C-alpha positions in Angstrom: 108.4 84.1 127.4 107.3 82.6 130.6 104.6 79.5 130.8 102.3 81.2 133.3 100.0 84.3 132.5 101.3 87.6 133.7 99.1 91.0 133.9 100.7 91.9 130.5 100.3 88.7 128.4 99.4 85.3 128.3 101.6 82.4 129.0 103.0 79.8 126.6 100.8 77.2 128.6 97.6 79.1 128.0 98.8 80.2 124.0 99.7 76.4 123.5 96.2 74.9 125.0 94.3 77.3 123.0 95.8 76.5 119.8 96.0 72.7 120.7 92.1 72.6 121.5 91.3 74.6 118.3 93.2 71.7 116.1 91.4 69.2 118.2 87.8 70.6 117.9 88.4 70.9 114.1 89.7 67.2 113.9 86.9 66.1 116.2 84.4 67.7 113.7 86.3 66.7 110.4 86.4 63.0 111.5 82.5 62.8 111.8 82.0 64.8 108.4 84.5 62.7 106.4 83.4 59.4 107.7 80.9 59.6 104.6 83.9 58.6 102.5 83.7 55.0 103.9 80.7 52.6 103.7 78.4 51.9 106.5 80.2 49.1 108.6 83.6 49.3 107.1 86.7 49.3 109.2 87.7 52.7 108.0 84.5 53.9 109.0 84.6 52.4 112.4 88.1 53.4 112.9 87.2 57.2 112.3 84.4 57.1 114.7 86.3 55.7 117.4 89.1 58.4 116.8 86.2 61.1 117.0 85.3 59.4 120.5 89.1 59.7 121.9 89.6 63.1 120.5 86.1 64.3 122.0 87.2 62.9 125.3 90.5 64.7 125.0 88.8 67.7 124.3 86.7 67.3 127.6 89.8 66.4 129.7 91.7 69.5 128.2 88.8 72.0 128.5 88.5 71.2 132.2 92.1 71.7 132.5 91.9 75.3 130.9 88.8 76.0 132.9 91.1 75.5 136.0 93.8 77.3 134.5 92.0 80.3 133.8 90.1 80.1 137.1 93.5 80.0 139.1 95.8 82.4 137.2 95.9 86.1 136.1 94.6 87.4 133.1 96.4 90.2 130.9 94.7 93.5 131.0 93.2 95.0 128.1 94.4 98.7 127.5 92.1 100.7 126.9 89.7 99.1 129.2 86.6 98.3 127.4 83.0 99.3 127.9 80.9 97.2 130.4 78.4 96.0 127.9 81.3 94.7 125.8 83.2 93.1 128.9 80.0 91.4 129.8 79.3 90.0 126.6 82.8 88.7 126.2 82.3 86.8 129.6 79.0 85.4 128.3 80.9 84.3 125.3 83.4 82.4 127.4 80.8 80.8 129.5 79.1 79.3 126.3 82.5 78.2 124.6 83.5 76.4 127.8 79.8 75.0 128.0 80.1 73.5 124.6 83.6 72.4 125.1 82.7 70.6 128.1 78.9 69.6 127.4 79.3 68.1 124.0 81.8 65.3 124.8 79.6 64.6 128.2 76.8 64.3 125.8 78.5 62.2 123.4 79.8 60.0 126.2 76.3 59.8 127.7 74.9 58.6 124.3 77.7 55.9 123.8 76.9 54.7 127.7 73.0 54.6 126.9 73.7 52.6 123.5 75.9 50.0 125.7 78.9 51.0 123.5 82.5 50.9 125.2 84.3 54.4 125.4 87.6 54.1 123.9 90.2 56.3 125.0 93.6 55.6 123.5 93.8 51.9 124.6 91.7 52.6 127.9 88.0 52.1 128.4 86.4 54.7 130.4 83.2 53.7 132.3 79.6 54.3 131.1 77.9 57.0 132.6 74.5 55.5 132.6 73.2 52.0 132.1 72.3 50.9 128.6 68.8 51.9 127.3 66.8 49.1 126.2 
C-alpha cells in the first residue's frame, strides 16, 4: 500500500492520521471527563488538565496537517457516483468536522491565554494568543 492517496484508495498516511486523530480526540475528551476522580487542586487533576491541553494542541496541529494533505492530494472515487445532494451534505459534514478540530483547540488556547495561564506543549510553552483578561 502506498503512503499517498490514489484514485482508487486512501494512502496509509491518510488512514493513519484518521485513526490517530480519533484516538487523540477520544483521549482529550476522556481526560476532561475523568478529571473528576481527583479532588480540585490535586496534582493528579492538574496533570490530567495539562495532558488535556497538550493533546488538544496536538489535535490542532494534526488537523491542519490533514487539511493540507486533503487539499493537495487526490481523493478516491466513489462508485457508483452518489447523488448531488448526498455529495453536498458529505462536503458540509467535512467542513463542520474540520471547523471543530481546528476551532475547539483554538478556543481552548484563547481561554488559557485570557486567564493568563501558560500554554504547555510537551516541555514547550506556546505563546498566548491574547493578553490576560483582568
